C-alpha positions in Angstrom: 66.3 165.6 73.0 63.8 162.7 73.3 61.1 164.3 71.2 63.5 164.7 68.2 64.5 161.1 68.6 60.9 159.9 68.8 59.6 161.8 65.8 62.2 160.1 63.7 60.8 156.6 64.6 58.7 154.8 62.0 55.0 155.3 62.5 55.2 158.2 64.9 52.7 160.9 64.0 53.4 163.4 66.6 55.3 163.9 69.9 55.2 166.5 72.6 56.0 167.5 76.1 53.7 169.3 78.6 54.3 170.9 82.0 52.8 169.2 85.0 51.2 172.6 85.9 49.4 172.6 82.6 50.5 176.0 81.4 53.1 175.0 78.7 53.6 172.5 76.0 55.8 171.8 72.9 55.3 169.4 70.0 56.6 168.1 66.7 54.9 166.2 64.0 51.8 166.1 61.9 49.4 168.0 64.2 48.7 171.7 64.4 49.1 173.8 67.5 45.5 173.5 68.7 45.6 169.8 68.4 48.9 169.7 70.3 47.3 171.9 73.0 44.4 169.6 73.3 46.7 166.5 73.4 48.8 168.1 76.2 45.6 168.8 78.2 44.4 165.2 77.6 47.7 163.7 78.5 48.1 165.7 81.6 44.6 164.9 82.8 45.1 161.2 82.1 48.5 161.1 83.9 47.0 162.8 86.9 44.1 160.2 86.9 46.7 157.4 86.5 48.5 158.6 89.6 45.3 158.9 91.6 44.3 155.3 90.6 47.7 153.9 91.4 47.5 155.6 94.8 44.1 153.9 95.4 45.4 150.5 94.3 48.4 151.0 96.7 45.9 151.5 99.6 44.4 148.0 98.9 47.7 146.3 98.0 50.6 148.1 99.7 53.9 147.4 98.1 52.5 145.3 95.2 54.4 147.3 92.6 51.7 149.5 91.1 53.0 152.8 92.4 54.4 155.1 91.3 53.1 154.5 87.7 55.6 154.9 84.9 53.3 155.7 82.0 50.1 154.7 80.2 48.9 153.6 76.7 45.5 154.0 75.0 45.3 151.9 71.8 42.5 152.3 69.3 41.9 150.5 66.0 44.2 152.8 64.0 46.1 155.0 66.4 47.8 154.7 69.8 48.7 157.4 72.4 51.5 156.6 74.8 52.8 158.7 77.6 55.8 158.4 80.0 56.4 161.2 82.6 55.4 164.3 80.7 56.1 163.2 77.2 53.5 161.8 74.8 53.6 160.1 71.4 50.9 159.5 68.8 51.5 156.4 66.7 50.0 154.9 63.6 49.4 151.2 64.6 50.2 149.7 61.3 53.5 151.5 60.9 54.9 151.9 64.4 56.3 149.4 66.9 54.6 150.2 70.2 57.1 148.0 72.0 60.1 149.9 70.5 58.6 153.3 71.2 57.7 152.5 74.8 61.1 150.9 75.4 62.8 154.1 74.1 60.6 156.3 76.2 61.1 154.2 79.3 64.8 154.2 78.8 65.2 157.9 78.3 62.7 158.9 81.0 63.8 156.3 83.6 65.1 159.0 85.9 62.0 161.3 85.6 60.6 162.2 89.0 57.3 160.6 89.7 56.3 163.2 92.3 55.8 166.1 90.0 52.1 165.3 89.4 
């Protein structure tokens, strides 16, 4: 399972999965259940917004390669959240390789359906 593989990576604080309907989530790592619930809600909302924005860009630039989106990243001064399909990871910037984590997520989730949002 991808979450088990991700949580073992250096600098990964927490990982989780959420349902596209928003009614279920699972997680592993250094967060409690309430934090994981809020993370799942945030990630689902951001993913839905990402899909909406990609659709808008596609209207202005048909076929330019922005749709469907394959994930997103929010990087702060100390921590980063990355999301591909319905899987999220929280990273400590000083200890994690964002490139390695995103490459792993993209590889494992390459076949994830983009039309579930």
